C-alpha positions as a Markdown table, in Angstrom:
| # | Residue | x | y | z |
|---|---|---|---|---|
| 1 | Met | 30.6 | 171.4 | 166.7 |
| 2 | Glu | 31.5 | 171.8 | 162.9 |
| 3 | Gly | 35.1 | 172.1 | 162.0 |
| 4 | His | 37.0 | 172.3 | 158.9 |
| 5 | Leu | 39.9 | 170.3 | 157.5 |
| 6 | Asn | 42.7 | 170.7 | 155.1 |
| 7 | Leu | 43.6 | 167.3 | 153.5 |
| 8 | Thr | 45.9 | 165.7 | 151.0 |
| 9 | Leu | 44.1 | 163.1 | 148.8 |
| 10 | Lys | 46.1 | 160.3 | 146.9 |
| 11 | Ile | 43.4 | 159.1 | 144.5 |
| 12 | Trp | 43.8 | 156.2 | 141.9 |
| 13 | Arg | 43.2 | 157.5 | 138.4 |
| 14 | Gln | 42.8 | 155.0 | 135.6 |
| 15 | Lys | 41.1 | 155.5 | 132.2 |
| 16 | Asn | 40.0 | 151.9 | 131.8 |
| 17 | Ala | 40.9 | 148.3 | 132.6 |
| 18 | Ser | 43.3 | 148.1 | 129.6 |
| 19 | Val | 45.6 | 150.9 | 130.6 |
| 20 | Ala | 47.8 | 151.3 | 133.6 |
| 21 | Gly | 46.7 | 153.6 | 136.3 |
| 22 | Lys | 48.5 | 155.7 | 138.9 |
| 23 | Phe | 47.9 | 157.8 | 142.0 |
| 24 | Glu | 47.3 | 161.5 | 141.6 |
| 25 | Thr | 47.7 | 163.8 | 144.5 |
| 26 | Tyr | 45.2 | 166.6 | 145.3 |
| 27 | Gln | 44.9 | 169.2 | 148.0 |
| 28 | Val | 41.4 | 170.2 | 149.4 |
| 29 | Ser | 40.8 | 172.7 | 152.0 |
| 30 | Gly | 37.9 | 174.0 | 154.1 |
| 31 | Ile | 36.2 | 170.6 | 154.2 |
| 32 | Ser | 33.4 | 170.6 | 156.8 |
| 33 | Thr | 33.6 | 167.8 | 159.3 |
| 34 | Asp | 29.8 | 167.4 | 158.7 |
| 35 | Met | 30.4 | 166.4 | 155.1 |
| 36 | Ser | 30.2 | 162.8 | 154.0 |
| 37 | Phe | 33.2 | 161.3 | 152.3 |
| 38 | Leu | 31.3 | 161.4 | 149.0 |
| 39 | Glu | 30.4 | 165.1 | 149.5 |
| 40 | Met | 34.1 | 165.7 | 150.0 |
| 41 | Ile | 34.9 | 164.0 | 146.6 |
| 42 | Asp | 32.1 | 166.2 | 145.1 |
| 43 | Val | 33.8 | 169.3 | 146.3 |
| 44 | Leu | 37.1 | 168.1 | 144.7 |
| 45 | Asn | 35.3 | 167.2 | 141.4 |
| 46 | Asn | 33.6 | 170.6 | 141.2 |
| 47 | Arg | 37.0 | 172.2 | 141.5 |
| 48 | Leu | 38.5 | 169.9 | 138.8 |
| 49 | Ile | 35.6 | 170.6 | 136.4 |
| 50 | Glu | 36.1 | 174.4 | 136.9 |
| 51 | Glu | 39.8 | 173.9 | 136.2 |
| 52 | Gly | 39.1 | 172.0 | 133.0 |
| 53 | Asp | 40.3 | 168.7 | 134.3 |
| 54 | Asp | 38.6 | 165.3 | 134.3 |
| 55 | Pro | 36.6 | 164.7 | 137.5 |
| 56 | Val | 37.2 | 161.5 | 139.5 |
| 57 | Ala | 34.8 | 158.8 | 138.5 |
| 58 | Phe | 33.2 | 156.9 | 141.5 |
| 59 | Asp | 30.0 | 154.8 | 142.0 |
| 60 | His | 27.2 | 156.2 | 144.1 |
| 61 | Asp | 23.4 | 156.2 | 144.1 |
| 62 | Cys | 21.2 | 156.3 | 147.2 |
| 63 | Arg | 23.9 | 157.7 | 149.6 |
| 64 | Glu | 22.0 | 156.2 | 152.4 |
| 65 | Gly | 23.9 | 152.9 | 152.9 |
| 66 | Ile | 21.3 | 150.8 | 151.1 |
| 67 | Cys | 22.1 | 150.4 | 147.5 |
| 68 | Gly | 25.7 | 149.1 | 147.8 |
| 69 | Met | 27.0 | 151.2 | 144.9 |
| 70 | Cys | 29.7 | 153.2 | 146.8 |
| 71 | Ser | 32.9 | 151.3 | 146.8 |
| 72 | Met | 36.1 | 152.9 | 147.9 |
| 73 | Tyr | 39.1 | 151.4 | 149.5 |
| 74 | Ile | 40.1 | 154.2 | 151.9 |
| 75 | Asn | 43.4 | 154.1 | 153.8 |
| 76 | Gly | 43.8 | 150.4 | 153.3 |
| 77 | Arg | 40.1 | 149.4 | 154.3 |
| 78 | Pro | 37.0 | 148.9 | 152.4 |
| 79 | His | 34.6 | 151.9 | 153.1 |
| 80 | Gly | 37.2 | 153.5 | 155.3 |
| 81 | Pro | 38.2 | 153.5 | 159.0 |
| 82 | Asn | 34.7 | 153.0 | 160.7 |
| 83 | Arg | 33.1 | 149.6 | 161.1 |
| 84 | Gly | 29.5 | 149.0 | 160.0 |
| 85 | Val | 29.2 | 151.9 | 157.5 |
| 86 | Thr | 29.4 | 152.3 | 153.8 |
| 87 | Thr | 31.6 | 155.0 | 152.1 |
| 88 | Cys | 28.5 | 157.2 | 151.7 |
| 89 | Gln | 27.9 | 157.1 | 155.4 |
| 90 | Leu | 31.5 | 157.8 | 156.4 |
| 91 | His | 31.8 | 161.5 | 157.6 |
| 92 | Met | 34.8 | 163.6 | 157.5 |
| 93 | Arg | 34.8 | 164.0 | 161.3 |
| 94 | Ser | 36.5 | 160.5 | 161.2 |
| 95 | Phe | 39.7 | 162.2 | 159.8 |
| 96 | Gln | 42.2 | 164.6 | 161.2 |
| 97 | Asp | 43.3 | 168.1 | 159.9 |
| 98 | Gly | 46.4 | 167.7 | 157.7 |
| 99 | Glu | 45.9 | 164.0 | 157.2 |
| 100 | Thr | 46.7 | 162.2 | 153.9 |
| 101 | Ile | 43.9 | 160.0 | 152.6 |
| 102 | Thr | 44.5 | 157.2 | 150.0 |
| 103 | Val | 41.6 | 156.2 | 147.9 |
| 104 | Glu | 41.6 | 153.2 | 145.7 |
| 105 | Pro | 38.9 | 151.1 | 143.9 |
| 106 | Trp | 38.2 | 147.5 | 144.9 |
| 107 | Arg | 41.2 | 145.3 | 143.9 |
| 108 | Ala | 40.0 | 142.0 | 142.3 |
| 109 | Ser | 40.4 | 140.4 | 138.9 |
| 110 | Ala | 36.7 | 139.6 | 138.9 |
| 111 | Phe | 36.1 | 143.4 | 139.4 |
| 112 | Pro | 37.8 | 145.0 | 136.4 |
| 113 | Val | 38.2 | 148.8 | 136.6 |
| 114 | Ile | 35.9 | 150.8 | 134.4 |
| 115 | Lys | 37.4 | 154.1 | 135.3 |
| 116 | Asp | 39.1 | 155.5 | 138.3 |
| 117 | Leu | 37.3 | 154.3 | 141.4 |
| 118 | Val | 34.4 | 152.5 | 139.4 |
| 119 | Val | 34.7 | 148.7 | 139.0 |
| 120 | Asn | 32.5 | 146.4 | 137.1 |
| 121 | Arg | 30.6 | 144.2 | 139.7 |
| 122 | Ser | 28.3 | 142.5 | 137.2 |
| 123 | Ala | 29.9 | 139.2 | 138.4 |
| 124 | Phe | 27.7 | 139.4 | 141.4 |
| 125 | Asp | 24.6 | 139.7 | 139.2 |
| 126 | Arg | 25.6 | 136.5 | 137.3 |
| 127 | Ile | 26.1 | 134.7 | 140.6 |
| 128 | Ile | 22.5 | 135.6 | 141.7 |
| 129 | Ala | 21.1 | 134.8 | 138.2 |
| 130 | Ala | 22.7 | 131.3 | 138.5 |
| 131 | Gly | 20.5 | 130.4 | 141.5 |
| 132 | Gly | 19.5 | 133.2 | 143.8 |
| 133 | Phe | 15.9 | 133.0 | 143.2 |
| 134 | Val | 12.6 | 131.1 | 144.2 |
| 135 | Ser | 10.0 | 129.6 | 142.0 |
| 136 | Val | 6.5 | 130.9 | 142.7 |
| 137 | Asn | 3.1 | 130.8 | 141.1 |
| 138 | Thr | 2.0 | 134.1 | 139.7 |
| 139 | Gly | -1.1 | 135.8 | 140.9 |
| 140 | Asn | -2.0 | 137.0 | 144.4 |
| 141 | Ala | 0.5 | 136.5 | 147.2 |
| 142 | Gln | -0.3 | 133.9 | 149.8 |
| 143 | Asp | -1.3 | 135.0 | 153.2 |
| 144 | Ala | 1.7 | 135.2 | 155.4 |
| 145 | Asn | 0.3 | 133.1 | 158.1 |
| 146 | Ser | -0.2 | 130.2 | 155.8 |
| 147 | Leu | 3.6 | 129.7 | 155.8 |
| 148 | Pro | 4.7 | 129.4 | 159.4 |
| 149 | Ile | 8.5 | 130.0 | 159.8 |
| 150 | Pro | 10.4 | 129.5 | 163.0 |
| 151 | Lys | 11.5 | 132.9 | 164.6 |
| 152 | Asp | 15.2 | 132.0 | 164.6 |
| 153 | Asn | 15.1 | 131.0 | 160.9 |
| 154 | Ala | 13.2 | 134.2 | 160.0 |
| 155 | Asp | 15.8 | 136.3 | 162.0 |
| 156 | Glu | 18.8 | 134.5 | 160.3 |
| 157 | Ala | 17.3 | 134.9 | 156.9 |
| 158 | Phe | 16.6 | 138.6 | 157.4 |
| 159 | Ala | 20.1 | 139.2 | 158.6 |
| 160 | Ala | 21.6 | 137.4 | 155.6 |
| 161 | Ala | 19.2 | 139.4 | 153.3 |
| 162 | Ala | 20.8 | 142.6 | 154.6 |
| 163 | Cys | 23.7 | 142.0 | 152.3 |
| 164 | Ile | 23.8 | 145.0 | 149.8 |
| 165 | Gly | 26.2 | 143.5 | 147.3 |
| 166 | Cys | 28.8 | 146.2 | 147.7 |
| 167 | Gly | 31.7 | 143.9 | 147.3 |
| 168 | Ala | 33.6 | 145.0 | 150.5 |
| 169 | Cys | 34.0 | 141.3 | 151.4 |
| 170 | Val | 35.9 | 140.7 | 148.1 |
| 171 | Ala | 38.0 | 143.7 | 148.6 |
| 172 | Ala | 39.0 | 142.8 | 152.2 |
| 173 | Cys | 39.9 | 139.2 | 151.3 |
| 174 | Lys | 43.5 | 138.5 | 150.4 |
| 175 | Asn | 42.2 | 135.8 | 148.0 |
| 176 | Ala | 39.5 | 138.2 | 146.6 |
| 177 | Ser | 36.8 | 135.6 | 147.6 |
| 178 | Ala | 33.2 | 136.1 | 147.2 |
| 179 | Met | 32.2 | 133.4 | 149.6 |
| 180 | Leu | 30.5 | 135.8 | 152.0 |
| 181 | Phe | 28.4 | 137.5 | 149.4 |
| 182 | Thr | 27.4 | 134.2 | 147.7 |
| 183 | Ser | 26.6 | 132.4 | 151.0 |
| 184 | Ala | 24.4 | 135.3 | 152.1 |
| 185 | Lys | 22.3 | 135.0 | 149.0 |
| 186 | Val | 22.1 | 131.2 | 149.5 |
| 187 | Ser | 21.3 | 131.5 | 153.2 |
| 188 | Gln | 18.5 | 134.0 | 152.8 |
| 189 | Leu | 16.6 | 131.4 | 150.7 |
| 190 | Ala | 17.8 | 128.2 | 152.3 |
| 191 | Leu | 16.3 | 129.2 | 155.7 |
| 192 | Leu | 12.8 | 129.7 | 154.3 |
| 193 | Pro | 10.3 | 127.2 | 153.0 |
| 194 | Gln | 9.9 | 129.2 | 149.7 |
| 195 | Gly | 13.6 | 128.5 | 149.0 |
| 196 | Gln | 13.4 | 124.7 | 149.2 |
| 197 | Val | 12.2 | 124.2 | 145.6 |
| 198 | Glu | 15.6 | 124.9 | 144.2 |
| 199 | Ala | 17.6 | 123.9 | 147.3 |
| 200 | Ala | 19.1 | 120.9 | 145.7 |
| 201 | Thr | 20.7 | 122.9 | 142.9 |
| 202 | Arg | 21.1 | 126.4 | 144.2 |
| 203 | Ala | 24.3 | 126.2 | 146.1 |
| 204 | Gln | 26.0 | 124.1 | 143.4 |
| 205 | Ala | 24.9 | 126.5 | 140.6 |
| 206 | Met | 25.9 | 129.7 | 142.5 |
| 207 | Val | 29.3 | 128.2 | 143.7 |
| 208 | Ala | 30.1 | 127.1 | 140.2 |
| 209 | Gln | 29.3 | 130.6 | 138.7 |
| 210 | Met | 31.4 | 132.2 | 141.5 |
| 211 | Asp | 34.4 | 130.0 | 140.6 |
| 212 | Glu | 33.8 | 130.8 | 136.8 |
| 213 | Glu | 34.0 | 134.5 | 137.6 |
| 214 | Gly | 37.5 | 134.2 | 138.9 |
| 215 | Phe | 36.9 | 134.8 | 142.6 |
| 216 | Gly | 39.5 | 133.2 | 144.9 |
| 217 | Ala | 39.0 | 130.5 | 147.6 |
| 218 | Cys | 37.9 | 131.5 | 151.1 |
| 219 | Ser | 40.9 | 132.5 | 153.2 |
| 220 | Asn | 39.2 | 131.6 | 156.5 |
| 221 | Thr | 40.6 | 134.8 | 158.1 |
| 222 | Gly | 37.2 | 136.4 | 158.7 |
| 223 | Ala | 38.3 | 139.8 | 157.1 |
| 224 | Cys | 35.1 | 139.7 | 155.1 |
| 225 | Glu | 32.8 | 139.8 | 158.1 |
| 226 | Ala | 35.0 | 142.3 | 159.9 |
| 227 | Glu | 34.8 | 144.8 | 156.9 |
| 228 | Cys | 31.2 | 144.1 | 155.9 |
| 229 | Pro | 29.2 | 147.3 | 156.4 |
| 230 | Lys | 26.1 | 145.2 | 157.2 |
| 231 | Gly | 27.8 | 142.7 | 159.5 |
| 232 | Ile | 27.0 | 139.6 | 157.5 |
| 233 | Ser | 28.2 | 136.6 | 159.5 |
| 234 | Ile | 30.7 | 134.0 | 158.2 |
| 235 | Glu | 28.2 | 131.4 | 159.6 |
| 236 | Asn | 26.5 | 131.8 | 156.2 |
| 237 | Ile | 29.6 | 130.4 | 154.6 |
| 238 | Ala | 29.3 | 127.2 | 156.8 |
| 239 | Arg | 25.6 | 127.0 | 155.8 |
| 240 | Met | 26.5 | 127.3 | 152.1 |
| 241 | Asn | 29.1 | 124.6 | 152.5 |
| 242 | Arg | 26.5 | 122.3 | 154.1 |
| 243 | Glu | 24.0 | 123.1 | 151.3 |
| 244 | Tyr | 26.6 | 122.4 | 148.7 |
| 245 | Phe | 27.8 | 119.1 | 150.0 |
| 246 | Ser | 24.3 | 118.0 | 150.8 |
| 247 | Ala | 23.3 | 118.6 | 147.1 |
| 248 | Thr | 26.5 | 116.9 | 145.9 |
| 249 | Phe | 26.0 | 113.7 | 147.8 |
| 250 | Ser | 22.2 | 113.5 | 147.3 |
| 251 | Ser | 22.7 | 113.7 | 143.5 |
| 252 | Lys | 25.0 | 110.6 | 143.5 |
């Protein structure tokens, strides 16, 4: 049954990465429990625009938990209180009437703030560009049955490929590590025959780029897996480490 909430929002406002930001407090009322979190922000922004104020900037695109664009740190957790959902899939029924909700951007030096809740995650793009690809001949695709792949490998590769690159793993890690993201992109290719062409250099190149971007070292706490909306396993980090050391020793 639909209900309505009156809420206090403490939202991080910041014009850009070069100026200091601060929390601003807003009151919203009559928020339907059937609304998504982003729809609630839309309601606030409509009011701010009507009042002549600057609306809260935030990332969003598909609003279906697929694109990885939405990225809000809600009440001290990436994507909010529910496990296995992105911010756009978080509904207001997860909150209580009269509650105070604190909303921040991802906090990491490798994710500089563009404005308010929007951060620059192009570091992820550069990590993928460093080695997250396969070499193939152009033309017609090969018949799928010509490349037999063990079922377990296919399943693990598919699970790793579920990573949407939202950055929740970085936001959750006390070291702002991108190990889970990078390892997922390494694993989805390392497990398949198509990914073997660049296998000797992929992990080395992607880890080197990850370090160059300024991400921290793995904290080994598992917070990244716990907060990942797609449940990416930290077993991928172990696989990436094996790929990395194998390539290092084989090149000597």
